[in-house]
C-alpha positions as CSV (number, residue, x, y, z in Angstrom):
1,M,-35.7,-44.9,37.3
2,S,-37.5,-47.6,39.4
3,L,-35.6,-50.3,41.3
4,T,-37.2,-52.9,38.9
5,G,-35.8,-51.0,35.9
6,L,-32.4,-50.9,37.5
7,A,-32.5,-54.6,38.2
8,Y,-33.5,-55.2,34.6
9,L,-30.6,-53.2,33.3
10,L,-28.2,-55.1,35.6
11,V,-29.4,-58.5,34.4
12,V,-29.1,-57.5,30.8
13,A,-25.6,-56.0,31.3
14,V,-24.3,-59.0,33.3
15,G,-25.9,-61.5,30.9
16,S,-24.4,-59.7,27.8
17,L,-20.9,-59.6,29.3
18,M,-21.1,-63.3,30.2
19,S,-22.3,-64.2,26.7
20,I,-19.7,-62.3,24.7
21,S,-17.0,-63.7,26.9
22,G,-17.7,-67.1,25.4
23,R,-20.9,-68.4,27.2
24,P,-23.6,-68.2,24.5
25,F,-26.0,-70.2,26.6
26,I,-26.3,-67.2,29.0
27,G,-27.1,-65.1,26.0
28,L,-29.9,-67.5,25.0
29,L,-31.3,-67.3,28.5
30,L,-31.1,-63.6,28.2
31,Y,-33.1,-63.7,25.1
32,I,-35.8,-65.7,26.9
33,F,-35.6,-63.2,29.8
34,T,-36.2,-60.2,27.5
35,F,-39.1,-62.1,25.9
36,Y,-41.1,-62.7,29.1
37,F,-40.0,-59.6,30.9
38,Y,-40.7,-57.3,28.0
39,A,-39.5,-53.8,29.1
40,P,-41.4,-51.5,26.7
41,G,-44.7,-53.2,27.7
42,S,-44.1,-53.0,31.4
43,W,-44.8,-50.1,33.8
44,W,-41.1,-49.9,34.8
45,G,-39.8,-49.9,31.2
46,G,-40.7,-46.3,30.3
47,S,-37.6,-44.9,31.9
48,L,-35.2,-47.4,30.2
49,P,-33.3,-46.7,27.1
50,D,-35.3,-47.2,23.9
51,L,-33.5,-50.3,22.7
52,R,-34.4,-53.5,20.9
53,W,-33.7,-55.7,23.9
54,S,-34.4,-59.1,22.2
55,L,-32.3,-58.1,19.2
56,L,-29.5,-57.0,21.6
57,S,-29.7,-60.4,23.4
58,A,-29.6,-62.2,20.0
59,L,-26.5,-60.3,18.9
60,V,-24.6,-61.0,22.1
61,T,-25.6,-64.7,21.9
62,L,-24.2,-64.8,18.3
63,I,-21.0,-63.2,19.4
64,G,-20.7,-65.6,22.4
65,L,-21.2,-68.6,20.1
66,F,-18.4,-67.3,17.8
67,V,-16.1,-66.9,20.8
68,E,-17.0,-70.3,22.3
69,N,-16.2,-72.0,18.9
70,K,-12.8,-70.5,19.0
71,K,-12.0,-72.3,22.3
72,D,-10.2,-75.6,22.2
73,I,-12.3,-77.3,24.9
74,P,-16.1,-77.0,24.9
75,S,-17.5,-75.4,28.1
76,D,-19.4,-77.1,30.9
77,G,-18.3,-80.6,29.7
78,Q,-20.9,-80.8,26.8
79,T,-20.4,-83.4,24.2
80,L,-20.0,-82.4,20.5
81,V,-23.0,-83.3,18.4
82,A,-22.6,-85.9,15.7
83,V,-25.0,-84.3,13.3
84,K,-24.3,-81.1,11.5
85,F,-27.0,-78.4,11.7
86,F,-27.2,-77.9,7.9
87,S,-27.8,-81.6,7.3
88,R,-31.0,-81.6,9.4
89,P,-34.1,-82.1,7.3
90,E,-36.1,-79.8,9.6
91,F,-33.7,-77.0,9.0
92,K,-33.7,-77.5,5.2
93,L,-37.5,-77.4,5.2
94,Y,-37.6,-74.3,7.4
95,L,-35.0,-72.6,5.2
96,A,-37.0,-73.5,2.1
97,L,-40.1,-72.0,3.8
98,V,-38.3,-68.7,4.6
99,L,-36.9,-68.5,1.0
100,W,-40.4,-69.2,-0.4
101,I,-41.9,-66.4,1.8
102,W,-39.3,-63.9,0.4
103,L,-40.1,-65.1,-3.1
104,Q,-43.8,-64.4,-2.5
105,S,-42.9,-60.7,-2.1
106,L,-43.1,-60.6,-5.9
107,W,-46.9,-61.2,-5.9
108,S,-48.2,-60.7,-2.3
109,I,-51.4,-58.7,-2.1
110,A,-50.3,-56.9,1.1
111,P,-46.6,-56.1,0.5
112,G,-46.1,-54.2,3.8
113,Y,-47.6,-57.0,5.9
114,H,-45.7,-59.6,3.9
115,R,-42.3,-57.9,4.1
116,E,-42.7,-57.6,7.9
117,Y,-43.4,-61.3,8.2
118,A,-40.6,-62.2,5.9
119,V,-38.2,-60.4,8.2
120,M,-39.8,-62.1,11.3
121,A,-39.4,-65.5,9.7
122,T,-35.7,-64.8,9.0
123,K,-35.2,-63.9,12.6
124,F,-36.9,-67.1,13.6
125,L,-34.4,-68.9,11.3
126,L,-31.5,-67.3,13.2
127,L,-33.1,-68.3,16.5
128,F,-33.4,-71.9,15.2
129,F,-29.7,-71.9,14.3
130,L,-28.7,-70.5,17.7
131,M,-30.7,-73.0,19.6
132,H,-29.3,-76.0,17.7
133,K,-25.7,-74.8,18.1
134,I,-26.0,-73.9,21.8
135,L,-28.3,-76.6,23.2
136,I,-25.8,-79.3,22.8
137,S,-25.8,-80.8,26.3
138,E,-28.6,-82.2,28.5
139,K,-27.8,-79.5,31.1
140,R,-28.4,-76.7,28.7
141,I,-31.6,-78.3,27.3
142,L,-32.9,-78.6,30.9
143,G,-32.0,-75.0,31.7
144,F,-33.7,-73.8,28.5
145,I,-37.0,-75.6,29.5
146,I,-36.9,-74.4,33.0
147,A,-36.3,-70.8,31.9
148,N,-39.4,-70.9,29.8
149,I,-41.6,-72.5,32.5
150,M,-40.4,-69.8,34.9
151,G,-41.3,-67.1,32.3
152,C,-44.8,-68.6,32.1
153,A,-45.0,-68.7,35.9
154,Y,-44.3,-64.9,35.8
155,F,-47.4,-64.6,33.6
156,G,-49.2,-66.7,36.1
157,W,-48.0,-64.4,38.9
158,I,-49.5,-61.5,37.0
159,G,-52.7,-63.5,36.7
160,L,-53.1,-63.9,40.4
161,S,-54.3,-60.2,40.6
162,H,-56.8,-60.8,37.8
163,S,-60.3,-60.3,39.0
164,S,-62.9,-60.7,36.2
165,G,-63.2,-61.5,32.5
166,R,-60.5,-63.1,30.4
167,F,-56.9,-62.9,31.5
168,E,-54.8,-61.2,28.8
169,L,-52.7,-58.5,30.5
170,V,-49.2,-59.8,29.9
171,P,-46.7,-57.2,28.5
172,T,-45.1,-59.4,25.8
173,P,-46.1,-58.4,22.2
174,G,-48.5,-60.8,20.4
175,L,-49.6,-62.4,23.7
176,A,-52.0,-59.7,24.9
177,D,-54.9,-61.9,23.8
178,G,-56.3,-64.7,25.9
179,N,-56.3,-67.3,23.1
180,L,-52.8,-66.5,22.0
181,L,-51.5,-66.4,25.5
182,S,-52.9,-69.8,26.1
183,L,-51.3,-71.1,22.9
184,H,-47.9,-70.1,24.3
185,M,-48.4,-71.4,27.9
186,V,-50.0,-74.8,27.1
187,P,-46.9,-76.3,25.4
188,M,-44.6,-74.9,28.1
189,L,-46.8,-76.4,30.8
190,L,-46.4,-79.8,29.2
191,L,-42.7,-79.4,28.8
192,G,-42.3,-78.4,32.4
193,S,-44.5,-81.2,33.7
194,F,-42.5,-83.9,31.9
195,L,-39.4,-82.8,33.8
196,L,-41.1,-84.2,36.9
197,L,-40.6,-87.7,35.3
198,C,-36.9,-87.2,34.7
199,N,-34.2,-88.8,36.8
200,Y,-33.1,-85.7,38.6
201,K,-32.8,-84.7,42.3
202,K,-35.8,-84.1,44.5
203,S,-35.3,-80.4,43.8
204,K,-37.2,-80.9,40.5
205,F,-40.4,-80.8,42.6
206,L,-39.8,-77.1,43.1
207,L,-41.2,-76.9,39.5
208,V,-44.6,-77.7,40.9
209,I,-45.0,-74.1,41.9
210,P,-44.4,-72.5,38.5
211,I,-46.4,-75.4,36.9
212,V,-49.4,-74.6,39.0
213,L,-49.1,-70.9,38.4
214,T,-49.0,-71.5,34.6
215,L,-52.0,-73.9,34.7
216,N,-54.0,-71.4,36.7
217,A,-53.1,-68.7,34.1
218,I,-54.2,-71.0,31.3
219,F,-57.6,-71.4,32.9
220,L,-57.9,-67.7,33.4
221,T,-57.5,-67.1,29.7
222,Q,-60.7,-69.1,29.2
223,S,-59.3,-70.4,25.9
224,R,-61.4,-73.3,24.7
225,G,-58.8,-74.1,22.0
226,G,-56.1,-74.2,24.6
227,M,-58.0,-76.7,26.7
228,V,-58.6,-79.0,23.7
229,G,-54.9,-78.8,22.8
230,L,-53.9,-79.6,26.4
231,V,-56.1,-82.6,26.5
232,I,-54.9,-84.0,23.2
233,G,-51.3,-83.5,24.2
234,C,-51.9,-85.4,27.4
235,L,-53.7,-88.3,25.6
236,L,-50.8,-88.6,23.1
237,A,-48.4,-89.0,26.0
238,L,-50.4,-91.9,27.4
239,L,-49.4,-93.9,24.3
240,F,-45.8,-93.7,25.3
241,R,-45.9,-94.3,29.0
242,P,-42.6,-95.9,30.2
243,K,-43.2,-99.1,32.2
244,V,-40.9,-98.0,35.0
245,L,-42.8,-94.7,35.4
246,R,-46.5,-95.8,35.0
247,G,-47.2,-95.7,38.7
248,Q,-45.7,-92.2,39.0
249,I,-47.6,-91.0,35.9
250,N,-50.9,-92.3,37.3
251,L,-50.3,-90.4,40.5
252,Y,-49.5,-87.2,38.6
253,I,-52.7,-87.7,36.5
254,L,-54.8,-88.0,39.7
255,L,-53.2,-84.9,41.2
256,A,-53.6,-82.9,38.0
257,V,-57.3,-83.8,37.8
258,I,-57.8,-82.7,41.5
259,G,-55.9,-79.5,40.8
260,A,-57.9,-78.7,37.7
261,V,-61.1,-79.2,39.5
262,Q,-60.0,-76.7,42.1
263,L,-58.6,-74.1,39.7
264,V,-60.9,-74.1,36.7
265,P,-63.2,-71.0,36.7
266,A,-66.9,-71.1,36.2
267,D,-66.6,-68.8,33.2
268,L,-64.5,-71.3,31.3
269,I,-67.0,-74.0,32.0
270,D,-69.7,-71.8,30.6
271,R,-67.7,-71.0,27.4
272,L,-67.0,-74.7,26.8
273,G,-70.7,-75.4,27.2
274,Q,-71.6,-72.7,24.6
275,A,-69.2,-74.1,22.1
276,A,-70.4,-77.7,22.5
277,G,-74.1,-76.9,22.7
278,P,-76.8,-76.9,19.9
279,E,-76.2,-74.7,16.9
280,E,-78.7,-72.0,18.2
281,E,-76.8,-71.8,21.5
282,R,-73.3,-71.3,20.1
283,D,-71.8,-68.0,20.8
284,K,-70.7,-65.5,18.1
285,S,-67.0,-66.3,18.5
286,A,-67.4,-70.0,17.9
287,E,-69.7,-69.4,15.0
288,S,-67.5,-66.8,13.3
289,R,-64.6,-69.2,13.2
290,L,-66.5,-71.6,11.1
291,V,-67.6,-68.8,8.7
292,I,-64.0,-67.6,8.4
293,I,-62.7,-71.1,7.6
294,E,-65.3,-71.6,4.9
295,A,-64.3,-68.3,3.4
296,Q,-60.6,-69.2,3.6
297,L,-61.2,-72.5,1.7
298,K,-62.8,-70.4,-1.1
299,M,-59.8,-68.1,-1.1
300,F,-57.4,-71.0,-1.3
301,S,-59.3,-72.7,-4.1
302,E,-58.8,-69.7,-6.3
303,Q,-55.0,-69.6,-5.8
304,P,-54.0,-72.9,-4.3
305,V,-50.3,-73.2,-5.2
306,L,-48.8,-69.8,-4.8
307,G,-50.8,-68.2,-2.0
308,Y,-51.6,-64.6,-1.5
309,G,-48.8,-63.7,1.0
310,H,-49.0,-62.9,4.7
311,R,-52.3,-61.4,5.9
312,G,-54.1,-62.6,2.8
313,T,-57.2,-63.5,4.8
314,L,-57.4,-60.0,6.4
315,V,-57.2,-58.2,3.0
316,L,-59.6,-60.5,1.2
317,S,-62.1,-61.0,4.0
318,P,-64.5,-58.1,2.9
319,D,-65.0,-59.9,-0.4
320,Y,-65.7,-63.4,1.1
321,I,-67.2,-62.8,4.5
322,D,-70.6,-61.3,5.4
323,S,-70.2,-57.9,7.0
324,S,-71.9,-59.0,10.2
325,Y,-68.8,-61.1,11.0
326,L,-66.2,-58.3,10.2
327,T,-64.5,-56.2,12.8
328,T,-63.3,-52.7,12.7
329,T,-59.5,-52.4,12.0
330,A,-57.2,-49.5,11.1
331,G,-57.7,-50.2,7.4
332,G,-61.5,-50.6,7.7
333,R,-63.9,-53.5,8.2
334,A,-62.1,-56.8,7.9
335,R,-61.5,-60.2,9.6
336,G,-58.3,-62.0,10.3
337,S,-57.7,-65.8,10.4
338,H,-58.3,-67.9,13.5
339,N,-56.9,-71.2,12.1
340,L,-53.2,-72.0,11.5
341,L,-53.8,-74.5,8.8
342,T,-56.1,-72.3,6.7
343,S,-53.7,-69.4,7.2
344,L,-50.8,-71.5,5.8
345,L,-52.9,-72.4,2.8
346,V,-54.2,-68.9,2.1
347,D,-51.0,-67.0,2.9
348,F,-48.3,-69.4,1.6
349,G,-50.3,-71.7,-0.7
350,L,-49.7,-75.5,-1.0
351,V,-45.9,-75.0,-1.4
352,G,-45.4,-73.1,1.9
353,A,-48.0,-75.2,3.8
354,I,-46.3,-78.5,2.8
355,F,-42.9,-77.2,4.0
356,Y,-44.4,-76.3,7.4
357,I,-46.5,-79.5,7.8
358,L,-43.5,-81.7,6.9
359,I,-41.5,-80.2,9.7
360,I,-44.2,-81.2,12.2
361,Y,-44.5,-84.6,10.6
362,I,-40.7,-85.3,11.0
363,F,-40.8,-84.8,14.8
364,V,-43.9,-86.9,15.3
365,R,-42.6,-89.6,13.1
366,R,-39.3,-89.7,15.1
367,L,-41.3,-90.1,18.3
368,F,-43.2,-93.1,17.0
369,K,-39.9,-94.7,15.8
370,M,-38.6,-94.3,19.3
371,R,-41.8,-95.7,20.9
372,Q,-40.3,-99.0,22.1
373,K,-37.3,-97.3,23.5
374,I,-39.5,-94.9,25.5
375,I,-41.8,-97.7,26.7
376,H,-38.9,-99.8,27.9
377,L,-37.0,-96.8,29.1
378,D,-34.0,-97.1,31.4
379,K,-34.9,-94.6,34.1
380,A,-31.2,-93.8,34.8
381,T,-30.4,-92.7,31.3
382,G,-33.7,-91.8,29.7
383,N,-34.0,-88.1,30.5
384,L,-33.6,-87.0,26.9
385,Y,-36.2,-89.4,25.7
386,I,-38.7,-88.1,28.3
387,M,-37.9,-84.5,27.2
388,Y,-38.4,-85.4,23.6
389,L,-41.7,-87.0,24.3
390,G,-42.8,-83.9,26.3
391,G,-41.7,-81.7,23.4
392,V,-43.6,-83.6,20.7
393,C,-46.7,-83.7,23.0
394,A,-46.3,-79.9,23.4
395,L,-45.9,-79.4,19.7
396,V,-49.0,-81.5,18.9
397,A,-51.0,-79.5,21.6
398,L,-49.9,-76.3,19.9
399,M,-51.0,-77.5,16.5
400,V,-54.4,-78.6,17.8
401,S,-54.9,-75.3,19.7
402,S,-53.9,-73.4,16.6
403,M,-56.9,-74.8,14.8
404,F,-58.9,-72.5,17.0
405,S,-56.6,-69.4,17.1
406,N,-53.9,-68.5,14.5
407,S,-50.4,-69.0,16.0
408,L,-48.5,-68.0,12.8
409,R,-46.9,-64.9,14.2
410,L,-46.1,-66.4,17.6
411,E,-42.6,-67.5,18.7
412,I,-43.7,-70.7,20.4
413,D,-43.6,-73.0,17.3
414,I,-40.0,-72.1,16.5
415,L,-39.0,-72.5,20.2
416,L,-40.4,-76.0,20.1
417,I,-39.0,-76.9,16.7
418,G,-35.5,-75.7,17.7
419,L,-35.7,-77.5,21.0
420,L,-36.8,-80.8,19.6
421,S,-34.2,-80.6,16.9
422,A,-31.5,-80.1,19.6
423,I,-32.8,-82.9,21.8
424,Y,-33.0,-85.4,18.9
425,T,-29.5,-84.4,17.7
426,K,-28.2,-85.0,21.3
427,I,-29.9,-88.4,21.4
428,Q,-28.4,-89.3,18.1
429,S,-24.9,-88.3,19.2
430,E,-25.2,-90.8,22.1
431,W,-26.4,-93.8,20.0
432,P,-23.0,-94.8,18.7
433,T,-21.6,-94.8,22.2
434,K,-24.4,-96.9,23.6
435,Q,-24.2,-99.3,20.7
436,T,-20.4,-99.6,21.1
437,L,-20.9,-100.4,24.8
438,T,-23.5,-103.0,24.0
439,Q,-21.2,-104.7,21.5
440,Q,-18.3,-104.7,24.0
441,S,-20.6,-106.2,26.6
442,M,-21.6,-109.0,24.2
443,N,-17.9,-109.6,23.3
444,N,-17.0,-109.9,27.0
445,K,-19.8,-112.4,27.6
446,S,-18.6,-114.5,24.7
447,L,-15.1,-114.5,26.0
448,S,-16.2,-115.6,29.4
């Protein structure tokens, strides 16, 4: 066994023991670790035991959460959240979506694919629950974000040895594709970048290194959709610039532009030009996406409410798409979806699509309701607001990028949804305290 494999086993063993002893946050970090450092897909993983490493980390996290809840005093000084998880509208909607997906098993046109996705969605529901119950302090929320940006930096480190073509050589399942890899890294890049605006020690600037590695890896994927999502996410952030941070934000924008000019490869510029050029100059990839979307709208119109179940587009594509746009798969010539919205409509129908879209709407609406608080931010106490702004910008960037590549099977959306739910719950838990302090201050002034 290699030294890397031994080190991996040591990290998993120590992390598991710490988690089951009543420190579930360590278990959640272990889950993130096993996601990015995916053993079966790495050269050093062949000699390791054949285990479901992410499932193992999820189980020890669940045990650790149970042990922690049995303690009289919460660990690391975290405050108890004021809002119960099961009362959160985003959880109710996601639970409704998962139940709807299981119900679709009765009429799905690809039962095997659909059952597999139903199990995956249920696992995501458990992850959502664990994140909400564990990320109940600013310290833990910060650690969770840093863990993910460090994981993306690991992908960026792998990308440094990339020589030609599109970068898509990471070991994690589902991300061995340039577009999908970009879809995961763009939101995490935005989340990590917003930490530089928070009121932390100067050590926060150490994050510049993983941020640059991640940005370079995004460029290497040559994903046009990822670039569009990144730009839209940044433009949204400009609508909420806190007055006390505008000078700092303007400096970061200037540095980001200079860095992008230095890092962006010529191949990506060529691909962007092909997509934006005249119709006769568009490449086959960009053209095929429009053809697939048109076919999906026809599929949706024939069964708009109930949907066809997961992978509906793949199964129906030979009947709706010209053979010249089909690709060879294990089941024959077919074509999968490249657009999240049309995938939701075809797979889950209006019912499932509405559940999903409402979840995204809830987080964006909350951000706009907090706009004045963010603009007039108190730098000393505004870290959670900055994190929430970064999280929503990351979620919007993901949704925009997903209009070019289907992110339905990726883990990134549930990571963002769970994180934003936890941040907002923590913000809510502090509102009564701040309002009470304000009222006490006003009473003291009146007495004086």
